C-alpha positions in Angstrom: 79.9 74.0 107.1 81.0 76.6 104.6 78.8 76.8 101.5 80.2 76.0 98.1 79.6 79.7 97.2 81.6 80.9 100.2 84.4 78.4 99.4 84.6 79.7 95.8 84.9 83.3 97.0 87.4 82.4 99.7 89.5 80.5 97.1 89.5 83.6 94.9 90.8 85.7 97.8 93.5 83.1 98.5 94.9 83.7 95.0 96.0 87.1 96.3 98.5 85.6 98.8 101.4 83.2 98.8 100.1 79.6 99.0 101.8 79.1 102.4 100.1 82.2 103.9 96.4 81.1 103.8 95.7 83.0 107.1 96.3 86.2 105.2 92.8 85.9 103.8 91.1 85.7 107.2 89.5 89.2 107.0 88.1 88.5 103.5 86.9 85.0 104.5 85.2 86.4 107.6 83.5 89.1 105.5 82.3 86.5 103.0 80.8 84.3 105.6 79.2 87.2 107.5 77.6 88.5 104.2 76.2 85.1 103.5 74.9 84.3 107.1 74.2 87.8 108.4 76.6 87.6 111.3 79.5 85.5 112.6 78.7 82.8 115.2 81.5 81.1 117.1 80.9 78.1 114.8 81.3 80.3 111.7 84.6 81.7 112.9 85.8 78.1 113.7 84.9 77.0 110.2 86.8 79.9 108.6 89.8 79.1 110.8 89.7 75.4 109.9 89.4 76.1 106.2 92.4 78.5 106.3 94.4 76.2 108.5 94.9 78.6 111.3 94.2 78.5 115.1 90.6 79.4 116.0 91.8 81.9 118.5 93.7 83.9 115.8 90.5 84.1 113.7 88.5 85.1 116.8 91.0 87.8 117.5 90.5 89.3 114.1 86.7 89.0 114.4 86.6 90.7 117.8 89.1 93.4 117.0 87.3 95.0 114.0 83.9 96.6 114.4 82.8 95.5 110.9 82.2 92.0 112.1 79.0 91.2 113.9 79.3 88.5 116.6 75.5 88.4 117.2 72.5 88.7 114.9 71.8 92.1 113.5 68.9 93.4 111.5 68.6 92.9 107.8 70.0 96.4 107.4 72.7 97.4 109.9 72.9 101.2 110.0 76.1 102.5 111.5 76.3 106.2 112.3 79.6 108.0 112.8 79.5 110.0 116.0 83.1 111.1 116.1 84.0 114.8 116.3 83.8 115.8 112.6 80.4 114.2 112.3 79.2 115.5 115.6 80.2 119.0 114.7 78.2 118.7 111.5 75.0 117.4 113.1 75.3 113.7 113.7 73.4 114.1 117.0 70.4 115.3 115.1 70.7 112.3 112.7 71.0 109.9 115.6 68.0 111.3 117.4 66.0 111.2 114.1 66.9 107.6 113.4 66.2 106.5 117.0 62.7 108.1 116.8 62.0 106.9 113.3 63.0 103.3 114.0 61.9 103.2 117.6 65.2 101.7 118.8 68.5 102.8 120.3 72.0 101.8 119.6 72.7 98.0 119.5 69.0 97.2 119.2 67.0 95.6 116.4 63.6 96.7 115.2 60.8 94.2 116.1 60.4 93.2 112.4 64.1 92.4 112.2 64.7 94.9 109.4 67.0 97.4 111.1 69.8 97.5 113.6 71.3 100.8 114.8 75.0 101.0 115.6 77.3 103.8 116.7 80.5 103.9 114.6 84.0 105.3 114.9 85.5 107.6 112.3 84.8 106.2 108.8 87.5 108.3 107.2 85.3 110.6 105.2 85.1 113.6 107.5 84.6 116.0 104.5 81.2 114.3 103.9 80.0 114.5 107.5 77.7 113.5 108.9 77.6 110.1 107.4 76.6 106.5 107.9 77.2 103.0 106.5 74.5 100.5 105.6 75.6 96.9 106.0 79.2 97.9 105.9 79.0 98.4 102.1 77.0 101.5 101.3 78.2 104.9 102.6 75.9 107.9 102.7 77.4 111.3 103.3 76.1 114.8 103.9 73.1 113.4 105.8 70.0 115.4 106.6 66.9 114.1 108.2 65.2 114.2 104.8 68.0 112.3 103.2 67.8 109.7 106.0 64.1 109.3 105.4 64.8 108.7 101.7 67.4 106.0 102.5 65.1 104.3 104.9 62.3 104.3 102.3 64.6 102.7 99.7 65.8 100.1 102.2 62.2 99.3 103.1 61.3 98.8 99.4 64.4 96.6 99.0 63.4 94.5 102.0 59.9 93.9 100.6 61.1 92.5 97.3 
């Protein structure tokens, strides 16, 4: 069941579209629910579809098409590294190796404490800042070095222990 907080946020998103086009808010609604729950279960996707009055399969199609939606649990901090050509040419391989060693996990794995998940990402559209990564689909970090990655991980660890 969608929380009152999620419903309030979805209702705000719905104000951006014609009243007879509720399904237009599906991406926002999925994002809102994922942010609240940490990932999108089949049940969560069904709840969004029902609330928006659209077929479940249509909401599932959106959730499975875009890589920003997580269809299985991820760590508290999902780190997505761009490994496309611009980032690769500017050292993303070194950043990936460093993160794998530092966290002790590979792509699509979660650290034993549940704090971190490492994902490989497609182009994030900021090639001038390569190499780069997203944290939880909301924070972008550009011009990465291994030292900068260590600082980011340190700040995320502090945030997690609050």
